[in-house]
TIMI-2910 file (N, C-alpha, C, CB; in pm, 1 decimal, decimal comma, always signed):
<rs>
+----------+----------+----------+----------+----------+----------+----------+----------+----------+----------+----------+----------+------+
!      n_x !      n_y !      n_z !     ca_x !     ca_y !     ca_z !      c_x !      c_y !      c_z !     cb_x !     cb_y !     cb_z ! resn !
+----------+----------+----------+----------+----------+----------+----------+----------+----------+----------+----------+----------+------+
!    +79,0 !   -121,7 !     -3,6 !     -0,5 !     -1,0 !     +6,0 !    +86,3 !   +124,7 !     -4,1 !    -78,5 !     -0,5 !   +136,1 !  Met !
!    +49,0 !   +227,0 !    -79,8 !   +122,6 !   +344,6 !    -92,4 !    +97,7 !   +433,7 !    +34,4 !    +84,4 !   +415,8 !   -223,3 !  Ser !
!   +193,8 !   +489,1 !    +87,0 !   +177,5 !   +586,1 !   +190,0 !   +119,4 !   +717,0 !   +155,1 !   +298,1 !   +608,7 !   +247,0 !  Cys !
!   +109,1 !   +730,9 !    +19,8 !    +49,0 !   +862,0 !    -31,5 !    -92,9 !   +865,6 !    -34,6 !    +92,8 !   +893,3 !   -166,0 !  Phe !
!   -165,8 !   +752,2 !     +8,0 !   -313,1 !   +744,0 !     +5,7 !   -376,6 !   +797,5 !   +121,8 !   -357,6 !   +609,8 !     -9,4 !  Leu !
!   -306,5 !   +855,9 !   +222,5 !   -366,4 !   +899,0 !   +353,5 !   -392,8 !  +1058,3 !   +342,9 !   -262,0 !   +861,1 !   +482,6 !  Tyr !
!   -503,7 !  +1087,7 !   +410,7 !   -531,9 !  +1234,1 !   +427,2 !   -443,9 !  +1300,4 !   +533,0 !   -679,5 !  +1255,6 !   +465,5 !  Asn !
!   -408,4 !  +1426,8 !   +496,7 !   -326,5 !  +1496,8 !   +599,3 !   -345,7 !  +1648,9 !   +580,0 !   -170,7 !  +1456,5 !   +587,6 !  Phe !
!   -299,6 !  +1729,1 !   +691,1 !   -322,9 !  +1871,8 !   +687,3 !   -195,7 !  +1936,3 !   +633,3 !   -361,4 !  +1928,1 !   +828,9 !  Asp !
!    -78,6 !  +1886,5 !   +678,8 !    +45,6 !  +1946,9 !   +628,9 !   +140,5 !  +1828,2 !   +580,4 !   +116,4 !  +2037,8 !   +746,1 !  Gln !
!   +240,8 !  +1857,3 !   +502,4 !   +329,2 !  +1763,1 !   +451,8 !   +469,2 !  +1818,0 !   +456,8 !   +290,2 !  +1723,7 !   +315,3 !  Ile !
!   +559,0 !  +1729,5 !   +497,0 !   +697,2 !  +1762,3 !   +514,2 !   +787,7 !  +1659,4 !   +436,6 !   +731,3 !  +1764,9 !   +666,2 !  Leu !
!   +850,2 !  +1695,6 !   +339,7 !   +938,5 !  +1609,6 !   +260,9 !  +1073,6 !  +1634,4 !   +301,2 !   +924,4 !  +1630,2 !   +113,9 !  Asp !
!  +1132,4 !  +1551,4 !   +389,9 !  +1274,2 !  +1579,9 !   +441,6 !  +1371,2 !  +1468,9 !   +370,4 !  +1280,7 !  +1567,9 !   +617,4 !  Ile !
!  +1342,2 !  +1422,3 !   +261,0 !  +1428,9 !  +1324,6 !   +199,1 !  +1560,9 !  +1388,2 !   +166,4 !  +1365,2 !  +1265,9 !    +74,3 !  Gln !
!  +1682,4 !  +1327,2 !   +203,3 !  +1804,8 !  +1387,3 !   +174,2 !  +1863,9 !  +1443,8 !   +302,5 !  +1787,9 !  +1492,4 !    +68,5 !  Gly !
!  +1790,0 !  +1474,2 !   +401,3 !  +1834,5 !  +1529,9 !   +535,5 !  +1867,1 !  +1412,3 !   +628,0 !  +1720,3 !  +1623,6 !   +602,7 !  Leu !
!  +1957,5 !  +1439,2 !   +702,9 !  +2000,3 !  +1340,9 !   +809,7 !  +1977,6 !  +1404,5 !   +952,7 !  +2158,4 !  +1300,4 !   +790,3 !  Arg !
!  +1967,0 !  +1313,5 !  +1050,2 !  +1960,2 !  +1360,2 !  +1196,8 !  +2084,1 !  +1432,5 !  +1231,3 !  +1941,7 !  +1240,4 !  +1298,0 !  Cys !
!  +2080,4 !  +1553,6 !  +1292,5 !  +1971,1 !  +1604,9 !  +1370,1 !  +1877,4 !  +1695,1 !  +1290,1 !  +2024,3 !  +1678,7 !  +1486,9 !  Pro !
!  +1926,2 !  +1728,2 !  +1161,7 !  +1841,4 !  +1830,3 !  +1089,8 !  +1711,3 !  +1777,8 !  +1062,4 !  +1902,0 !  +1875,6 !   +960,3 !  Glu !
!  +1682,4 !  +1651,1 !  +1031,2 !  +1558,6 !  +1607,2 !   +989,8 !  +1461,1 !  +1626,2 !  +1111,1 !  +1567,4 !  +1461,1 !   +939,3 !  Ser !
!  +1502,1 !  +1594,4 !  +1229,6 !  +1416,6 !  +1605,3 !  +1345,2 !  +1394,2 !  +1756,3 !  +1379,8 !  +1479,7 !  +1527,6 !  +1465,9 !  Met !
!  +1492,5 !  +1833,7 !  +1358,1 !  +1479,5 !  +1997,7 !  +1377,4 !  +1370,3 !  +2043,4 !  +1278,0 !  +1631,3 !  +2085,9 !  +1341,3 !  Met !
!  +1358,7 !  +1990,3 !  +1163,9 !  +1261,7 !  +2024,4 !  +1064,3 !  +1121,5 !  +1989,5 !  +1106,7 !  +1294,3 !  +1957,3 !   +937,3 !  Met !
!  +1110,8 !  +1864,8 !  +1157,4 !   +981,1 !  +1821,2 !  +1202,6 !   +937,9 !  +1895,4 !  +1318,7 !   +979,8 !  +1680,0 !  +1232,6 !  Ile !
!  +1019,8 !  +1915,8 !  +1415,6 !   +981,7 !  +1993,8 !  +1527,4 !   +942,0 !  +2140,4 !  +1496,8 !  +1090,9 !  +1991,4 !  +1622,1 !  Arg !
!  +1012,6 !  +2200,4 !  +1403,4 !   +985,0 !  +2340,4 !  +1365,9 !   +840,8 !  +2340,5 !  +1296,2 !  +1104,3 !  +2399,6 !  +1264,7 !  Lys !
!   +821,0 !  +2240,0 !  +1210,0 !   +689,9 !  +2236,4 !  +1131,7 !   +572,8 !  +2216,6 !  +1234,7 !   +690,0 !  +2112,9 !  +1018,8 !  Lys !
!   +580,9 !  +2120,3 !  +1326,8 !   +480,9 !  +2084,4 !  +1415,2 !   +451,0 !  +2208,4 !  +1515,3 !   +525,2 !  +1953,9 !  +1489,7 !  Ile !
!   +552,7 !  +2273,0 !  +1552,6 !   +541,6 !  +2392,2 !  +1641,5 !   +436,6 !  +2488,1 !  +1572,4 !   +689,8 !  +2466,9 !  +1662,7 !  Arg !
!   +440,6 !  +2506,2 !  +1437,6 !   +358,7 !  +2613,8 !  +1371,5 !   +217,3 !  +2566,1 !  +1338,1 !   +427,9 !  +2662,3 !  +1240,6 !  Lys !
!   +196,5 !  +2438,8 !  +1371,9 !    +65,8 !  +2376,6 !  +1333,8 !    -27,6 !  +2393,0 !  +1455,1 !    +82,4 !  +2219,4 !  +1292,9 !  Met !
!   -156,3 !  +2380,9 !  +1420,7 !   -270,1 !  +2386,2 !  +1525,7 !   -287,8 !  +2235,1 !  +1584,3 !   -419,4 !  +2442,8 !  +1452,9 !  His !
!   -333,6 !  +2236,5 !  +1716,7 !   -364,5 !  +2112,4 !  +1776,4 !   -475,0 !  +2038,2 !  +1690,1 !   -410,5 !  +2136,0 !  +1923,6 !  Ile !
!   -455,3 !  +1914,4 !  +1684,7 !   -534,9 !  +1822,0 !  +1598,7 !   -521,5 !  +1835,8 !  +1457,7 !   -670,2 !  +1834,1 !  +1625,2 !  Asn !
!   -421,1 !  +1894,8 !  +1410,2 !   -380,4 !  +1889,3 !  +1260,3 !   -276,8 !  +1775,4 !  +1260,5 !   -313,7 !  +2038,4 !  +1198,7 !  Glu !
!   -270,6 !  +1715,9 !  +1149,7 !   -171,2 !  +1617,3 !  +1130,7 !    -77,9 !  +1643,5 !  +1019,5 !   -231,9 !  +1493,0 !  +1111,3 !  Asn !
!    +41,6 !  +1591,9 !  +1037,9 !   +156,3 !  +1611,8 !   +958,4 !   +199,9 !  +1482,5 !   +894,8 !   +265,1 !  +1670,7 !  +1039,0 !  Leu !
!   +212,1 !  +1488,9 !   +763,0 !   +255,2 !  +1370,8 !   +691,9 !   +402,5 !  +1380,9 !   +652,4 !   +168,8 !  +1349,3 !   +569,0 !  Phe !
!   +486,4 !  +1301,2 !   +693,3 !   +637,9 !  +1322,4 !   +676,0 !   +685,4 !  +1205,5 !   +584,4 !   +721,3 !  +1321,5 !   +824,7 !  Ile !
!   +776,1 !  +1256,0 !   +492,3 !   +834,8 !  +1165,5 !   +395,5 !   +987,1 !  +1180,7 !   +418,0 !   +789,2 !  +1199,6 !   +242,9 !  Ile !
!  +1062,8 !  +1064,8 !   +449,7 !  +1197,8 !  +1073,0 !   +478,2 !  +1273,3 !   +943,8 !   +429,2 !  +1214,5 !  +1096,6 !   +626,1 !  Ser !
!  +1401,1 !   +963,2 !   +412,2 !  +1487,1 !   +849,0 !   +378,8 !  +1598,6 !   +837,5 !   +477,7 !  +1543,6 !   +861,7 !   +238,0 !  Asp !
!  +1586,3 !   +896,1 !   +591,4 !  +1684,3 !   +896,1 !   +697,4 !  +1663,4 !   +774,1 !   +786,5 !  +1675,8 !  +1025,9 !   +779,1 !  Asp !
!  +1751,5 !   +673,3 !   +792,8 !  +1731,5 !   +560,2 !   +868,9 !  +1706,3 !   +580,8 !  +1015,4 !  +1839,4 !   +478,9 !   +851,9 !  Pro !
!  +1772,7 !   +694,6 !  +1071,0 !  +1761,9 !   +710,1 !  +1223,4 !  +1612,7 !   +762,2 !  +1245,9 !  +1880,6 !   +821,6 !  +1287,6 !  Ser !
!  +1539,5 !   +802,8 !  +1152,6 !  +1402,0 !   +859,6 !  +1180,6 !  +1315,2 !   +749,4 !  +1230,5 !  +1336,4 !   +925,7 !  +1052,6 !  Ile !
!  +1342,7 !   +632,3 !  +1179,2 !  +1257,0 !   +512,0 !  +1233,1 !  +1257,6 !   +494,0 !  +1372,7 !  +1300,2 !   +383,5 !  +1178,9 !  Thr !
!  +1356,0 !   +538,6 !  +1447,5 !  +1355,7 !   +536,3 !  +1593,1 !  +1325,4 !   +674,1 !  +1648,1 !  +1489,5 !   +486,1 !  +1646,7 !  Val !
!  +1370,6 !   +781,2 !  +1589,7 !  +1353,8 !   +918,8 !  +1640,0 !  +1207,6 !   +966,7 !  +1645,2 !  +1433,2 !  +1013,5 !  +1553,2 !  Asp !
!  +1129,1 !   +935,1 !  +1540,3 !   +995,7 !   +982,5 !  +1529,0 !   +900,9 !   +920,8 !  +1638,4 !   +945,0 !   +951,5 !  +1389,1 !  Ile !
!   +899,3 !   +783,3 !  +1665,2 !   +817,8 !   +740,6 !  +1772,3 !   +869,0 !   +792,3 !  +1908,1 !   +809,8 !   +592,0 !  +1771,5 !  Pro !
!   +994,9 !   +809,5 !  +1935,4 !  +1034,0 !   +861,1 !  +2061,3 !   +996,3 !  +1014,7 !  +2069,0 !  +1186,9 !   +836,7 !  +2082,4 !  Val !
!  +1002,9 !  +1084,7 !  +1969,6 !   +957,7 !  +1230,8 !  +1961,6 !   +809,2 !  +1233,0 !  +1995,1 !   +983,7 !  +1296,9 !  +1813,2 !  Phe !
!   +737,4 !  +1149,2 !  +1944,4 !   +585,4 !  +1151,7 !  +1957,6 !   +555,7 !  +1122,4 !  +2108,1 !   +510,6 !  +1037,8 !  +1857,3 !  Cys !
!   +620,6 !  +1024,3 !  +2161,9 !   +594,0 !   +986,5 !  +2305,4 !   +638,3 !  +1108,9 !  +2387,2 !   +675,4 !   +849,2 !  +2351,9 !  Arg !
!   +753,1 !  +1170,4 !  +2364,4 !   +800,5 !  +1271,0 !  +2446,8 !   +714,3 !  +1390,1 !  +2437,5 !   +936,8 !  +1302,6 !  +2415,2 !  Phe !
!   +672,8 !  +1432,9 !  +2328,4 !   +602,0 !  +1550,6 !  +2296,2 !   +454,1 !  +1538,4 !  +2317,6 !   +629,4 !  +1587,4 !  +2159,9 !  Met !
!   +411,2 !  +1410,0 !  +2338,0 !   +261,7 !  +1380,4 !  +2357,5 !   +181,0 !  +1391,1 !  +2233,1 !   +200,1 !  +1475,4 !  +2459,2 !  Lys !
!   +234,6 !  +1368,3 !  +2117,6 !   +171,2 !  +1370,2 !  +1993,1 !   +133,3 !  +1225,5 !  +1964,9 !   +261,0 !  +1432,3 !  +1883,8 !  His !
!    +41,0 !  +1200,2 !  +1872,2 !     -1,0 !  +1072,5 !  +1843,9 !    +55,3 !  +1028,6 !  +1702,5 !   -153,3 !  +1067,6 !  +1851,7 !  Lys !
!   +122,1 !   +909,3 !  +1700,9 !   +165,4 !   +860,5 !  +1581,2 !    +65,2 !   +771,8 !  +1513,2 !   +286,7 !   +793,6 !  +1600,7 !  Leu !
!    +10,4 !   +829,4 !  +1410,0 !   -105,8 !   +757,9 !  +1343,1 !    -56,3 !   +659,8 !  +1228,4 !   -208,2 !   +867,3 !  +1280,0 !  Leu !
!    +46,9 !   +668,8 !  +1173,0 !    +94,9 !   +588,5 !  +1072,7 !   +248,1 !   +581,0 !  +1068,5 !    +41,8 !   +635,2 !   +948,5 !  Leu !
!   +297,2 !   +456,0 !  +1056,1 !   +447,4 !   +439,9 !  +1043,8 !   +465,0 !   +331,8 !   +939,9 !   +521,1 !   +399,7 !  +1186,0 !  Lys !
!   +518,3 !   +379,1 !   +817,8 !   +553,0 !   +285,8 !   +713,2 !   +702,1 !   +299,6 !   +691,0 !   +471,7 !   +311,7 !   +582,0 !  Glu !
!   +784,2 !   +200,4 !   +747,2 !   +927,6 !   +212,8 !   +737,7 !   +988,3 !    +84,1 !   +702,3 !   +985,9 !   +263,3 !   +863,4 !  Asn !
!   +921,1 !     +2,8 !   +624,3 !   +974,1 !   -119,3 !   +569,5 !  +1053,4 !    -96,0 !   +443,7 !   +864,3 !   -214,9 !   +542,9 !  Gln !
!  +1018,7 !     +8,1 !   +355,9 !  +1098,7 !    +39,6 !   +238,9 !  +1101,0 !   +191,9 !   +217,6 !  +1043,0 !    -33,3 !   +113,3 !  Lys !
!  +1188,0 !   +243,9 !   +139,2 !  +1198,7 !   +393,5 !   +115,8 !  +1090,8 !   +428,2 !    +15,6 !  +1345,7 !   +438,7 !    +60,3 !  Leu !
!  +1039,7 !   +546,7 !    +23,0 !  +1070,5 !   +644,2 !   +141,2 !   +980,8 !   +603,0 !   +261,2 !  +1039,9 !   +805,0 !    +99,8 !  Pro !
!  +1041,9 !   +628,0 !   +379,5 !   +966,1 !   +617,9 !   +498,3 !   +850,5 !   +717,8 !   +513,9 !  +1055,6 !   +631,3 !   +608,3 !  Tyr !
!   +740,9 !   +684,3 !   +559,7 !   +619,7 !   +767,7 !   +569,2 !   +569,8 !   +768,4 !   +714,9 !   +506,9 !   +714,5 !   +472,0 !  Cys !
!   +535,5 !   +870,8 !   +770,1 !   +480,9 !   +893,9 !   +899,7 !   +369,4 !   +986,3 !   +896,7 !   +580,3 !   +942,2 !   +989,3 !  Tyr !
!   +274,8 !   +967,9 !   +980,8 !   +155,1 !  +1067,1 !  +1001,9 !   +146,0 !  +1090,2 !  +1150,2 !     +9,1 !  +1008,7 !   +944,7 !  Leu !
!   +170,9 !  +1207,6 !  +1195,1 !   +167,9 !  +1254,6 !  +1325,4 !    +52,2 !  +1343,9 !  +1352,1 !   +289,4 !  +1320,3 !  +1354,9 !  Ile !
!    -27,2 !  +1326,4 !  +1455,3 !   -131,6 !  +1412,0 !  +1504,3 !    -80,5 !  +1497,9 !  +1617,4 !   -250,4 !  +1330,7 !  +1548,7 !  Leu !
!    -85,0 !  +1626,3 !  +1591,2 !    -37,8 !  +1718,8 !  +1702,4 !   -131,4 !  +1726,1 !  +1811,2 !    -14,2 !  +1857,9 !  +1654,2 !  Lys !
!    -94,4 !  +1695,2 !  +1931,9 !   -196,4 !  +1693,5 !  +2053,1 !   -162,2 !  +1789,6 !  +2149,1 !   -203,9 !  +1559,4 !  +2126,8 !  Lys !
!    -39,3 !  +1862,5 !  +2148,8 !    -22,1 !  +1958,6 !  +2249,6 !    +40,0 !  +2086,1 !  +2184,5 !    +65,3 !  +1901,3 !  +2364,2 !  Thr !
+----------+----------+----------+----------+----------+----------+----------+----------+----------+----------+----------+----------+------+
</rs>
């Protein structure tokens, strides 16, 4: 199933970026969003597979989608705080 079939409010394509820059871009984007908006993230950074779930738990956001079995990795985060 293609990760591009999901509905989202914002999109962030950070392919080509590596941690910590990729996580800084995600945090900056979510900071500007409204509560209950969701962010669709496309990445090819291997470290993001660990970083995004940890980020969501720490910041109290909800991870709605995680497709990280093949490139590009896709995530959908619901901003909760």
